[in-house]
Predicted model as a PDB file, atoms N, CA, C, CB and O in Angstrom, pLDDT in the B-factor column:
MODEL        1                                                                  
ATOM      1  N   UNK A   1      -6.480 -27.424  -0.272  1.00 61.00           N  
ATOM      2  CA  UNK A   1      -6.562 -26.542   0.874  1.00 61.00           C  
ATOM      3  C   UNK A   1      -7.823 -25.696   0.750  1.00 61.00           C  
ATOM      4  CB  UNK A   1      -5.297 -25.651   0.985  1.00 61.00           C  
ATOM      5  O   UNK A   1      -8.157 -25.210  -0.331  1.00 61.00           O  
ATOM      6  N   UNK A   2      -8.505 -25.531   1.852  1.00 72.00           N  
ATOM      7  CA  UNK A   2      -9.772 -24.811   1.901  1.00 72.00           C  
ATOM      8  C   UNK A   2      -9.564 -23.328   1.583  1.00 72.00           C  
ATOM      9  CB  UNK A   2     -10.428 -24.975   3.283  1.00 72.00           C  
ATOM     10  O   UNK A   2      -8.687 -22.678   2.152  1.00 72.00           O  
ATOM     11  N   UNK A   3     -10.369 -22.810   0.682  1.00 76.00           N  
ATOM     12  CA  UNK A   3     -10.272 -21.406   0.268  1.00 76.00           C  
ATOM     13  C   UNK A   3     -10.493 -20.453   1.448  1.00 76.00           C  
ATOM     14  CB  UNK A   3     -11.293 -21.111  -0.840  1.00 76.00           C  
ATOM     15  O   UNK A   3      -9.883 -19.386   1.508  1.00 76.00           O  
ATOM     16  N   UNK A   4     -11.366 -20.841   2.385  1.00 84.00           N  
ATOM     17  CA  UNK A   4     -11.624 -19.984   3.554  1.00 84.00           C  
ATOM     18  C   UNK A   4     -10.381 -19.861   4.426  1.00 84.00           C  
ATOM     19  CB  UNK A   4     -12.793 -20.541   4.386  1.00 84.00           C  
ATOM     20  O   UNK A   4     -10.120 -18.800   4.993  1.00 84.00           O  
ATOM     21  N   UNK A   5      -9.618 -20.935   4.535  1.00 83.00           N  
ATOM     22  CA  UNK A   5      -8.392 -20.899   5.321  1.00 83.00           C  
ATOM     23  C   UNK A   5      -7.356 -19.984   4.659  1.00 83.00           C  
ATOM     24  CB  UNK A   5      -7.822 -22.321   5.493  1.00 83.00           C  
ATOM     25  O   UNK A   5      -6.671 -19.223   5.343  1.00 83.00           O  
ATOM     26  N   UNK A   6      -7.245 -20.058   3.350  1.00 81.00           N  
ATOM     27  CA  UNK A   6      -6.300 -19.208   2.625  1.00 81.00           C  
ATOM     28  C   UNK A   6      -6.634 -17.735   2.836  1.00 81.00           C  
ATOM     29  CB  UNK A   6      -6.310 -19.545   1.123  1.00 81.00           C  
ATOM     30  O   UNK A   6      -5.733 -16.906   2.958  1.00 81.00           O  
ATOM     31  N   UNK A   7      -7.919 -17.408   2.878  1.00 86.00           N  
ATOM     32  CA  UNK A   7      -8.328 -16.014   3.084  1.00 86.00           C  
ATOM     33  C   UNK A   7      -7.914 -15.485   4.456  1.00 86.00           C  
ATOM     34  CB  UNK A   7      -9.835 -15.885   2.922  1.00 86.00           C  
ATOM     35  O   UNK A   7      -7.760 -14.275   4.625  1.00 86.00           O  
ATOM     36  N   UNK A   8      -7.733 -16.367   5.436  1.00 91.00           N  
ATOM     37  CA  UNK A   8      -7.327 -15.942   6.776  1.00 91.00           C  
ATOM     38  C   UNK A   8      -5.819 -15.740   6.894  1.00 91.00           C  
ATOM     39  CB  UNK A   8      -7.783 -16.959   7.800  1.00 91.00           C  
ATOM     40  O   UNK A   8      -5.359 -15.034   7.792  1.00 91.00           O  
ATOM     41  N   UNK A   9      -5.050 -16.346   6.004  1.00 94.00           N  
ATOM     42  CA  UNK A   9      -3.597 -16.239   6.078  1.00 94.00           C  
ATOM     43  C   UNK A   9      -3.123 -14.897   5.528  1.00 94.00           C  
ATOM     44  CB  UNK A   9      -2.936 -17.390   5.310  1.00 94.00           C  
ATOM     45  O   UNK A   9      -3.723 -14.339   4.609  1.00 94.00           O  
ATOM     46  N   UNK A  10      -2.040 -14.394   6.103  1.00 96.00           N  
ATOM     47  CA  UNK A  10      -1.418 -13.164   5.620  1.00 96.00           C  
ATOM     48  C   UNK A  10       0.080 -13.415   5.441  1.00 96.00           C  
ATOM     49  CB  UNK A  10      -1.674 -11.973   6.608  1.00 96.00           C  
ATOM     50  O   UNK A  10       0.627 -14.392   5.953  1.00 96.00           O  
ATOM     51  N   UNK A  11       0.715 -12.532   4.717  1.00 96.00           N  
ATOM     52  CA  UNK A  11       2.153 -12.620   4.508  1.00 96.00           C  
ATOM     53  C   UNK A  11       2.860 -12.456   5.859  1.00 96.00           C  
ATOM     54  CB  UNK A  11       2.637 -11.541   3.486  1.00 96.00           C  
ATOM     55  O   UNK A  11       2.558 -11.519   6.598  1.00 96.00           O  
ATOM     56  N   UNK A  12       3.798 -13.356   6.191  1.00 96.00           N  
ATOM     57  CA  UNK A  12       4.502 -13.224   7.461  1.00 96.00           C  
ATOM     58  C   UNK A  12       5.489 -12.061   7.488  1.00 96.00           C  
ATOM     59  CB  UNK A  12       5.227 -14.498   7.766  1.00 96.00           C  
ATOM     60  O   UNK A  12       5.960 -11.679   8.559  1.00 96.00           O  
ATOM     61  N   UNK A  13       5.806 -11.496   6.333  1.00 96.00           N  
ATOM     62  CA  UNK A  13       6.757 -10.385   6.261  1.00 96.00           C  
ATOM     63  C   UNK A  13       6.042  -9.047   6.436  1.00 96.00           C  
ATOM     64  CB  UNK A  13       7.515 -10.410   4.922  1.00 96.00           C  
ATOM     65  O   UNK A  13       6.414  -8.253   7.299  1.00 96.00           O  
ATOM     66  N   UNK A  14       5.007  -8.792   5.613  1.00 97.00           N  
ATOM     67  CA  UNK A  14       4.344  -7.484   5.630  1.00 97.00           C  
ATOM     68  C   UNK A  14       2.918  -7.519   6.179  1.00 97.00           C  
ATOM     69  CB  UNK A  14       4.320  -6.921   4.242  1.00 97.00           C  
ATOM     70  O   UNK A  14       2.288  -6.474   6.341  1.00 97.00           O  
ATOM     71  N   UNK A  15       2.410  -8.720   6.466  1.00 96.00           N  
ATOM     72  CA  UNK A  15       1.037  -8.911   6.974  1.00 96.00           C  
ATOM     73  C   UNK A  15      -0.028  -8.547   5.945  1.00 96.00           C  
ATOM     74  CB  UNK A  15       0.825  -8.078   8.230  1.00 96.00           C  
ATOM     75  O   UNK A  15      -1.183  -8.305   6.296  1.00 96.00           O  
ATOM     76  N   UNK A  16       0.367  -8.510   4.673  1.00 96.00           N  
ATOM     77  CA  UNK A  16      -0.563  -8.203   3.600  1.00 96.00           C  
ATOM     78  C   UNK A  16      -1.296  -9.441   3.098  1.00 96.00           C  
ATOM     79  CB  UNK A  16       0.169  -7.545   2.459  1.00 96.00           C  
ATOM     80  O   UNK A  16      -0.972 -10.557   3.503  1.00 96.00           O  
ATOM     81  N   UNK A  17      -2.276  -9.255   2.223  1.00 95.00           N  
ATOM     82  CA  UNK A  17      -3.062 -10.376   1.696  1.00 95.00           C  
ATOM     83  C   UNK A  17      -2.223 -11.234   0.739  1.00 95.00           C  
ATOM     84  CB  UNK A  17      -4.323  -9.854   0.973  1.00 95.00           C  
ATOM     85  O   UNK A  17      -1.233 -10.776   0.168  1.00 95.00           O  
ATOM     86  N   UNK A  18      -2.648 -12.483   0.586  1.00 95.00           N  
ATOM     87  CA  UNK A  18      -1.960 -13.435  -0.288  1.00 95.00           C  
ATOM     88  C   UNK A  18      -2.894 -13.886  -1.400  1.00 95.00           C  
ATOM     89  CB  UNK A  18      -1.450 -14.653   0.516  1.00 95.00           C  
ATOM     90  O   UNK A  18      -4.107 -13.968  -1.207  1.00 95.00           O  
ATOM     91  N   UNK A  19      -2.328 -14.178  -2.562  1.00 93.00           N  
ATOM     92  CA  UNK A  19      -3.069 -14.726  -3.685  1.00 93.00           C  
ATOM     93  C   UNK A  19      -2.723 -16.198  -3.832  1.00 93.00           C  
ATOM     94  CB  UNK A  19      -2.761 -13.952  -4.991  1.00 93.00           C  
ATOM     95  O   UNK A  19      -1.556 -16.580  -3.737  1.00 93.00           O  
ATOM     96  N   UNK A  20      -3.735 -17.022  -4.062  1.00 91.00           N  
ATOM     97  CA  UNK A  20      -3.529 -18.442  -4.301  1.00 91.00           C  
ATOM     98  C   UNK A  20      -3.151 -18.621  -5.767  1.00 91.00           C  
ATOM     99  CB  UNK A  20      -4.806 -19.276  -3.935  1.00 91.00           C  
ATOM    100  O   UNK A  20      -3.892 -18.204  -6.658  1.00 91.00           O  
ATOM    101  N   UNK A  21      -2.008 -19.234  -6.016  1.00 88.00           N  
ATOM    102  CA  UNK A  21      -1.535 -19.377  -7.390  1.00 88.00           C  
ATOM    103  C   UNK A  21      -1.237 -20.844  -7.691  1.00 88.00           C  
ATOM    104  CB  UNK A  21      -0.279 -18.510  -7.628  1.00 88.00           C  
ATOM    105  O   UNK A  21      -0.566 -21.528  -6.918  1.00 88.00           O  
ATOM    106  N   UNK A  22      -1.744 -21.308  -8.821  1.00 86.00           N  
ATOM    107  CA  UNK A  22      -1.456 -22.663  -9.294  1.00 86.00           C  
ATOM    108  C   UNK A  22      -0.484 -22.550 -10.461  1.00 86.00           C  
ATOM    109  CB  UNK A  22      -2.769 -23.422  -9.717  1.00 86.00           C  
ATOM    110  O   UNK A  22      -0.690 -21.765 -11.386  1.00 86.00           O  
ATOM    111  N   UNK A  23       0.573 -23.346 -10.401  1.00 82.00           N  
ATOM    112  CA  UNK A  23       1.591 -23.333 -11.454  1.00 82.00           C  
ATOM    113  C   UNK A  23       1.411 -24.530 -12.376  1.00 82.00           C  
ATOM    114  CB  UNK A  23       3.009 -23.336 -10.844  1.00 82.00           C  
ATOM    115  O   UNK A  23       0.912 -25.577 -11.962  1.00 82.00           O  
ATOM    116  N   UNK A  24       1.817 -24.367 -13.617  1.00 80.00           N  
ATOM    117  CA  UNK A  24       1.771 -25.476 -14.575  1.00 80.00           C  
ATOM    118  C   UNK A  24       2.742 -26.566 -14.126  1.00 80.00           C  
ATOM    119  CB  UNK A  24       2.119 -24.987 -16.018  1.00 80.00           C  
ATOM    120  O   UNK A  24       3.791 -26.259 -13.559  1.00 80.00           O  
ATOM    121  N   UNK A  25       2.410 -27.826 -14.369  1.00 82.00           N  
ATOM    122  CA  UNK A  25       3.246 -28.920 -13.884  1.00 82.00           C  
ATOM    123  C   UNK A  25       4.662 -28.952 -14.467  1.00 82.00           C  
ATOM    124  CB  UNK A  25       2.575 -30.209 -14.180  1.00 82.00           C  
ATOM    125  O   UNK A  25       5.574 -29.463 -13.817  1.00 82.00           O  
ATOM    126  N   UNK A  26       4.860 -28.433 -15.646  1.00 84.00           N  
ATOM    127  CA  UNK A  26       6.167 -28.540 -16.304  1.00 84.00           C  
ATOM    128  C   UNK A  26       7.096 -27.351 -16.025  1.00 84.00           C  
ATOM    129  CB  UNK A  26       5.970 -28.675 -17.792  1.00 84.00           C  
ATOM    130  O   UNK A  26       8.123 -27.212 -16.689  1.00 84.00           O  
ATOM    131  N   UNK A  27       6.754 -26.498 -15.060  1.00 83.00           N  
ATOM    132  CA  UNK A  27       7.562 -25.304 -14.795  1.00 83.00           C  
ATOM    133  C   UNK A  27       8.696 -25.546 -13.803  1.00 83.00           C  
ATOM    134  CB  UNK A  27       6.679 -24.203 -14.278  1.00 83.00           C  
ATOM    135  O   UNK A  27       9.615 -24.733 -13.705  1.00 83.00           O  
ATOM    136  N   UNK A  28       8.643 -26.650 -13.071  1.00 82.00           N  
ATOM    137  CA  UNK A  28       9.641 -26.893 -12.039  1.00 82.00           C  
ATOM    138  C   UNK A  28       9.324 -26.162 -10.740  1.00 82.00           C  
ATOM    139  CB  UNK A  28      11.004 -26.478 -12.534  1.00 82.00           C  
ATOM    140  O   UNK A  28      10.108 -26.216  -9.793  1.00 82.00           O  
ATOM    141  N   UNK A  29       8.188 -25.484 -10.685  1.00 81.00           N  
ATOM    142  CA  UNK A  29       7.756 -24.763  -9.486  1.00 81.00           C  
ATOM    143  C   UNK A  29       6.773 -25.638  -8.715  1.00 81.00           C  
ATOM    144  CB  UNK A  29       7.106 -23.387  -9.855  1.00 81.00           C  
ATOM    145  O   UNK A  29       6.217 -26.583  -9.276  1.00 81.00           O  
ATOM    146  N   UNK A  30       6.551 -25.334  -7.435  1.00 79.00           N  
ATOM    147  CA  UNK A  30       5.517 -26.074  -6.685  1.00 79.00           C  
ATOM    148  C   UNK A  30       4.163 -25.956  -7.379  1.00 79.00           C  
ATOM    149  CB  UNK A  30       5.415 -25.548  -5.229  1.00 79.00           C  
ATOM    150  O   UNK A  30       3.882 -24.952  -8.034  1.00 79.00           O  
ATOM    151  N   UNK A  31       3.320 -26.988  -7.233  1.00 85.00           N  
ATOM    152  CA  UNK A  31       1.996 -26.974  -7.871  1.00 85.00           C  
ATOM    153  C   UNK A  31       1.164 -25.781  -7.431  1.00 85.00           C  
ATOM    154  CB  UNK A  31       1.248 -28.260  -7.559  1.00 85.00           C  
ATOM    155  O   UNK A  31       0.469 -25.164  -8.239  1.00 85.00           O  
ATOM    156  N   UNK A  32       1.241 -25.460  -6.140  1.00 88.00           N  
ATOM    157  CA  UNK A  32       0.493 -24.321  -5.598  1.00 88.00           C  
ATOM    158  C   UNK A  32       1.388 -23.497  -4.705  1.00 88.00           C  
ATOM    159  CB  UNK A  32      -0.748 -24.790  -4.819  1.00 88.00           C  
ATOM    160  O   UNK A  32       2.269 -24.015  -4.020  1.00 88.00           O  
ATOM    161  N   UNK A  33       1.140 -22.195  -4.729  1.00 93.00           N  
ATOM    162  CA  UNK A  33       1.875 -21.262  -3.882  1.00 93.00           C  
ATOM    163  C   UNK A  33       0.930 -20.179  -3.422  1.00 93.00           C  
ATOM    164  CB  UNK A  33       3.089 -20.655  -4.627  1.00 93.00           C  
ATOM    165  O   UNK A  33      -0.111 -19.936  -4.032  1.00 93.00           O  
ATOM    166  N   UNK A  34       1.309 -19.531  -2.335  1.00 94.00           N  
ATOM    167  CA  UNK A  34       0.618 -18.328  -1.883  1.00 94.00           C  
ATOM    168  C   UNK A  34       1.535 -17.164  -2.196  1.00 94.00           C  
ATOM    169  CB  UNK A  34       0.256 -18.390  -0.346  1.00 94.00           C  
ATOM    170  O   UNK A  34       2.664 -17.104  -1.710  1.00 94.00           O  
ATOM    171  N   UNK A  35       1.052 -16.249  -3.000  1.00 95.00           N  
ATOM    172  CA  UNK A  35       1.865 -15.152  -3.508  1.00 95.00           C  
ATOM    173  C   UNK A  35       1.547 -13.855  -2.785  1.00 95.00           C  
ATOM    174  CB  UNK A  35       1.653 -14.981  -5.005  1.00 95.00           C  
ATOM    175  O   UNK A  35       0.385 -13.466  -2.670  1.00 95.00           O  
ATOM    176  N   UNK A  36       2.592 -13.184  -2.295  1.00 96.00           N  
ATOM    177  CA  UNK A  36       2.444 -11.849  -1.719  1.00 96.00           C  
ATOM    178  C   UNK A  36       2.865 -10.855  -2.798  1.00 96.00           C  
ATOM    179  CB  UNK A  36       3.305 -11.676  -0.395  1.00 96.00           C  
ATOM    180  O   UNK A  36       4.054 -10.734  -3.092  1.00 96.00           O  
ATOM    181  N   UNK A  37       1.908 -10.143  -3.391  1.00 95.00           N  
ATOM    182  CA  UNK A  37       2.264  -9.204  -4.456  1.00 95.00           C  
ATOM    183  C   UNK A  37       3.107  -8.031  -3.962  1.00 95.00           C  
ATOM    184  CB  UNK A  37       1.012  -8.680  -5.111  1.00 95.00           C  
ATOM    185  O   UNK A  37       3.916  -7.492  -4.717  1.00 95.00           O  
ATOM    186  N   UNK A  38       2.926  -7.632  -2.709  1.00 96.00           N  
ATOM    187  CA  UNK A  38       3.664  -6.484  -2.187  1.00 96.00           C  
ATOM    188  C   UNK A  38       5.157  -6.793  -2.034  1.00 96.00           C  
ATOM    189  CB  UNK A  38       3.080  -6.052  -0.841  1.00 96.00           C  
ATOM    190  O   UNK A  38       6.005  -5.984  -2.410  1.00 96.00           O  
ATOM    191  N   UNK A  39       5.468  -7.958  -1.485  1.00 95.00           N  
ATOM    192  CA  UNK A  39       6.865  -8.334  -1.265  1.00 95.00           C  
ATOM    193  C   UNK A  39       7.435  -9.164  -2.413  1.00 95.00           C  
ATOM    194  CB  UNK A  39       6.993  -9.105   0.031  1.00 95.00           C  
ATOM    195  O   UNK A  39       8.633  -9.445  -2.450  1.00 95.00           O  
ATOM    196  N   UNK A  40       6.571  -9.552  -3.342  1.00 96.00           N  
ATOM    197  CA  UNK A  40       6.966 -10.390  -4.477  1.00 96.00           C  
ATOM    198  C   UNK A  40       7.629 -11.682  -3.992  1.00 96.00           C  
ATOM    199  CB  UNK A  40       7.924  -9.617  -5.410  1.00 96.00           C  
ATOM    200  O   UNK A  40       8.693 -12.081  -4.467  1.00 96.00           O  
ATOM    201  N   UNK A  41       6.954 -12.322  -3.021  1.00 96.00           N  
ATOM    202  CA  UNK A  41       7.404 -13.596  -2.479  1.00 96.00           C  
ATOM    203  C   UNK A  41       6.320 -14.643  -2.705  1.00 96.00           C  
ATOM    204  CB  UNK A  41       7.748 -13.471  -0.971  1.00 96.00           C  
ATOM    205  O   UNK A  41       5.127 -14.350  -2.626  1.00 96.00           O  
ATOM    206  N   UNK A  42       6.755 -15.865  -2.985  1.00 95.00           N  
ATOM    207  CA  UNK A  42       5.835 -16.986  -3.167  1.00 95.00           C  
ATOM    208  C   UNK A  42       6.132 -18.031  -2.098  1.00 95.00           C  
ATOM    209  CB  UNK A  42       5.961 -17.601  -4.605  1.00 95.00           C  
ATOM    210  O   UNK A  42       7.249 -18.543  -2.009  1.00 95.00           O  
ATOM    211  N   UNK A  43       5.120 -18.342  -1.284  1.00 96.00           N  
ATOM    212  CA  UNK A  43       5.243 -19.324  -0.219  1.00 96.00           C  
ATOM    213  C   UNK A  43       4.664 -20.648  -0.718  1.00 96.00           C  
ATOM    214  CB  UNK A  43       4.518 -18.842   1.083  1.00 96.00           C  
ATOM    215  O   UNK A  43       3.512 -20.687  -1.148  1.00 96.00           O  
ATOM    216  N   UNK A  44       5.435 -21.722  -0.670  1.00 94.00           N  
ATOM    217  CA  UNK A  44       4.947 -22.999  -1.210  1.00 94.00           C  
ATOM    218  C   UNK A  44       3.868 -23.625  -0.342  1.00 94.00           C  
ATOM    219  CB  UNK A  44       6.097 -23.972  -1.360  1.00 94.00           C  
ATOM    220  O   UNK A  44       3.796 -23.383   0.863  1.00 94.00           O  
ATOM    221  N   UNK A  45       3.035 -24.431  -0.977  1.00 91.00           N  
ATOM    222  CA  UNK A  45       2.078 -25.269  -0.270  1.00 91.00           C  
ATOM    223  C   UNK A  45       2.550 -26.696  -0.502  1.00 91.00           C  
ATOM    224  CB  UNK A  45       0.578 -25.038  -0.770  1.00 91.00           C  
ATOM    225  O   UNK A  45       2.526 -27.184  -1.632  1.00 91.00           O  
ATOM    226  N   UNK A  46       2.978 -27.366   0.562  1.00 89.00           N  
ATOM    227  CA  UNK A  46       3.510 -28.729   0.464  1.00 89.00           C  
ATOM    228  C   UNK A  46       2.567 -29.689   1.182  1.00 89.00           C  
ATOM    229  CB  UNK A  46       4.948 -28.815   1.066  1.00 89.00           C  
ATOM    230  O   UNK A  46       2.258 -29.510   2.361  1.00 89.00           O  
ATOM    231  N   UNK A  47       2.120 -30.697   0.466  1.00 88.00           N  
ATOM    232  CA  UNK A  47       1.191 -31.690   1.023  1.00 88.00           C  
ATOM    233  C   UNK A  47      -0.033 -31.023   1.639  1.00 88.00           C  
ATOM    234  CB  UNK A  47       1.898 -32.550   2.073  1.00 88.00           C  
ATOM    235  O   UNK A  47      -0.540 -31.470   2.668  1.00 88.00           O  
ATOM    236  N   UNK A  48      -0.502 -29.956   1.009  1.00 86.00           N  
ATOM    237  CA  UNK A  48      -1.693 -29.258   1.477  1.00 86.00           C  
ATOM    238  C   UNK A  48      -1.464 -28.315   2.638  1.00 86.00           C  
ATOM    239  CB  UNK A  48      -2.708 -30.241   1.863  1.00 86.00           C  
ATOM    240  O   UNK A  48      -2.416 -27.751   3.178  1.00 86.00           O  
ATOM    241  N   UNK A  49      -0.196 -28.134   3.035  1.00 90.00           N  
ATOM    242  CA  UNK A  49       0.127 -27.269   4.170  1.00 90.00           C  
ATOM    243  C   UNK A  49       0.943 -26.083   3.694  1.00 90.00           C  
ATOM    244  CB  UNK A  49       0.895 -28.048   5.262  1.00 90.00           C  
ATOM    245  O   UNK A  49       2.015 -26.277   3.121  1.00 90.00           O  
ATOM    246  N   UNK A  50       0.473 -24.854   3.910  1.00 92.00           N  
ATOM    247  CA  UNK A  50       1.258 -23.691   3.500  1.00 92.00           C  
ATOM    248  C   UNK A  50       2.493 -23.531   4.387  1.00 92.00           C  
ATOM    249  CB  UNK A  50       0.397 -22.416   3.553  1.00 92.00           C  
ATOM    250  O   UNK A  50       2.410 -23.592   5.613  1.00 92.00           O  
ATOM    251  N   UNK A  51       3.623 -23.329   3.746  1.00 95.00           N  
ATOM    252  CA  UNK A  51       4.885 -23.121   4.468  1.00 95.00           C  
ATOM    253  C   UNK A  51       5.099 -21.616   4.548  1.00 95.00           C  
ATOM    254  CB  UNK A  51       6.110 -23.847   3.754  1.00 95.00           C  
ATOM    255  O   UNK A  51       5.585 -20.997   3.601  1.00 95.00           O  
ATOM    256  N   UNK A  52       4.735 -21.037   5.679  1.00 96.00           N  
ATOM    257  CA  UNK A  52       4.720 -19.588   5.835  1.00 96.00           C  
ATOM    258  C   UNK A  52       5.987 -19.076   6.523  1.00 96.00           C  
ATOM    259  CB  UNK A  52       3.491 -19.163   6.626  1.00 96.00           C  
ATOM    260  O   UNK A  52       5.912 -18.284   7.463  1.00 96.00           O  
ATOM    261  N   UNK A  53       7.121 -19.521   6.063  1.00 96.00           N  
ATOM    262  CA  UNK A  53       8.411 -19.091   6.586  1.00 96.00           C  
ATOM    263  C   UNK A  53       9.106 -18.249   5.534  1.00 96.00           C  
ATOM    264  CB  UNK A  53       9.288 -20.305   6.993  1.00 96.00           C  
ATOM    265  O   UNK A  53       9.214 -18.658   4.378  1.00 96.00           O  
ATOM    266  N   UNK A  54       9.576 -17.081   5.927  1.00 95.00           N  
ATOM    267  CA  UNK A  54      10.215 -16.173   4.978  1.00 95.00           C  
ATOM    268  C   UNK A  54      11.431 -16.821   4.318  1.00 95.00           C  
ATOM    269  CB  UNK A  54      10.628 -14.882   5.679  1.00 95.00           C  
ATOM    270  O   UNK A  54      11.700 -16.567   3.143  1.00 95.00           O  
ATOM    271  N   UNK A  55      12.164 -17.646   5.048  1.00 95.00           N  
ATOM    272  CA  UNK A  55      13.353 -18.269   4.457  1.00 95.00           C  
ATOM    273  C   UNK A  55      13.008 -19.416   3.509  1.00 95.00           C  
ATOM    274  CB  UNK A  55      14.266 -18.777   5.554  1.00 95.00           C  
ATOM    275  O   UNK A  55      13.888 -19.900   2.797  1.00 95.00           O  
ATOM    276  N   UNK A  56      11.745 -19.866   3.481  1.00 95.00           N  
ATOM    277  CA  UNK A  56      11.303 -20.894   2.545  1.00 95.00           C  
ATOM    278  C   UNK A  56      10.644 -20.288   1.296  1.00 95.00           C  
ATOM    279  CB  UNK A  56      10.330 -21.844   3.240  1.00 95.00           C  
ATOM    280  O   UNK A  56      10.418 -20.990   0.311  1.00 95.00           O  
ATOM    281  N   UNK A  57      10.344 -19.012   1.341  1.00 96.00           N  
ATOM    282  CA  UNK A  57       9.689 -18.344   0.205  1.00 96.00           C  
ATOM    283  C   UNK A  57      10.699 -18.093  -0.909  1.00 96.00           C  
ATOM    284  CB  UNK A  57       9.039 -17.008   0.652  1.00 96.00           C  
ATOM    285  O   UNK A  57      11.895 -17.928  -0.671  1.00 96.00           O  
ATOM    286  N   UNK A  58      10.178 -18.069  -2.130  1.00 94.00           N  
ATOM    287  CA  UNK A  58      11.054 -17.733  -3.247  1.00 94.00           C  
ATOM    288  C   UNK A  58      10.637 -16.373  -3.798  1.00 94.00           C  
ATOM    289  CB  UNK A  58      10.999 -18.831  -4.360  1.00 94.00           C  
ATOM    290  O   UNK A  58       9.466 -15.996  -3.759  1.00 94.00           O  
ATOM    291  N   UNK A  59      11.613 -15.661  -4.304  1.00 95.00           N  
ATOM    292  CA  UNK A  59      11.345 -14.360  -4.904  1.00 95.00           C  
ATOM    293  C   UNK A  59      10.705 -14.562  -6.267  1.00 95.00           C  
ATOM    294  CB  UNK A  59      12.643 -13.523  -5.026  1.00 95.00           C  
ATOM    295  O   UNK A  59      11.095 -15.454  -7.020  1.00 95.00           O  
ATOM    296  N   UNK A  60       9.724 -13.733  -6.577  1.00 91.00           N  
ATOM    297  CA  UNK A  60       9.075 -13.811  -7.892  1.00 91.00           C  
ATOM    298  C   UNK A  60       9.594 -12.743  -8.845  1.00 91.00           C  
ATOM    299  CB  UNK A  60       7.564 -13.675  -7.743  1.00 91.00           C  
ATOM    300  O   UNK A  60       9.056 -12.589  -9.941  1.00 91.00           O  
ATOM    301  N   UNK A  61      10.621 -12.007  -8.455  1.00 85.00           N  
ATOM    302  CA  UNK A  61      11.162 -10.951  -9.315  1.00 85.00           C  
ATOM    303  C   UNK A  61      11.612 -11.484 -10.673  1.00 85.00           C  
ATOM    304  CB  UNK A  61      12.329 -10.267  -8.625  1.00 85.00           C  
ATOM    305  O   UNK A  61      11.442 -10.801 -11.683  1.00 85.00           O  
ATOM    306  N   UNK A  62      12.173 -12.671 -10.717  1.00 69.00           N  
ATOM    307  CA  UNK A  62      12.675 -13.239 -11.967  1.00 69.00           C  
ATOM    308  C   UNK A  62      11.555 -13.821 -12.820  1.00 69.00           C  
ATOM    309  CB  UNK A  62      13.707 -14.310 -11.675  1.00 69.00           C  
ATOM    310  O   UNK A  62      11.767 -14.123 -13.994  1.00 69.00           O  
ATOM    311  N   UNK A  63      10.351 -13.983 -12.237  1.00 60.00           N  
ATOM    312  CA  UNK A  63       9.231 -14.580 -12.974  1.00 60.00           C  
ATOM    313  C   UNK A  63       8.662 -13.644 -14.027  1.00 60.00           C  
ATOM    314  CB  UNK A  63       8.134 -14.983 -12.015  1.00 60.00           C  
ATOM    315  O   UNK A  63       8.055 -14.096 -14.997  1.00 60.00           O  
ATOM    316  N   UNK A  64       8.851 -12.360 -13.845  1.00 52.00           N  
ATOM    317  CA  UNK A  64       8.228 -11.408 -14.753  1.00 52.00           C  
ATOM    318  C   UNK A  64       6.762 -11.201 -14.446  1.00 52.00           C  
ATOM    319  CB  UNK A  64       8.387 -11.867 -16.173  1.00 52.00           C  
ATOM    320  O   UNK A  64       6.022 -10.664 -15.270  1.00 52.00           O  
ATOM    321  N   UNK A  65       6.334 -11.623 -13.264  1.00 52.00           N  
ATOM    322  CA  UNK A  65       4.938 -11.450 -12.859  1.00 52.00           C  
ATOM    323  C   UNK A  65       4.632  -9.981 -12.636  1.00 52.00           C  
ATOM    324  CB  UNK A  65       4.635 -12.256 -11.586  1.00 52.00           C  
ATOM    325  O   UNK A  65       5.494  -9.211 -12.212  1.00 52.00           O  
ATOM    326  N   UNK A  66       3.412  -9.607 -12.921  1.00 44.00           N  
ATOM    327  CA  UNK A  66       2.958  -8.251 -12.618  1.00 44.00           C  
ATOM    328  C   UNK A  66       1.830  -8.285 -11.618  1.00 44.00           C  
ATOM    329  CB  UNK A  66       2.514  -7.528 -13.885  1.00 44.00           C  
ATOM    330  O   UNK A  66       1.185  -7.264 -11.381  1.00 44.00           O  
ATOM    331  N   UNK A  67       1.578  -9.436 -11.027  1.00 44.00           N  
ATOM    332  CA  UNK A  67       0.448  -9.603 -10.099  1.00 44.00           C  
ATOM    333  C   UNK A  67       0.605  -8.817  -8.846  1.00 44.00           C  
ATOM    334  CB  UNK A  67       0.268 -11.033  -9.748  1.00 44.00           C  
ATOM    335  O   UNK A  67      -0.266  -8.861  -7.978  1.00 44.00           O  
TER     336      UNK A  67                                                      
ENDMDL                                                                          
END                                                                             
């Protein structure tokens, strides 16, 4: 996915900026996600398409992330 396109996307919940995050292959998580640090939600990128639906996002509270 083009980095310029990611910069234009915002969190659908709070309209805040998103961070592009790549996960290790053995974690059981999607390869790439867009992370909203404010809401602590991770939106998956499936087949190069960001899924920007709040009900498809996963909470990152259990990850121990400080991002």
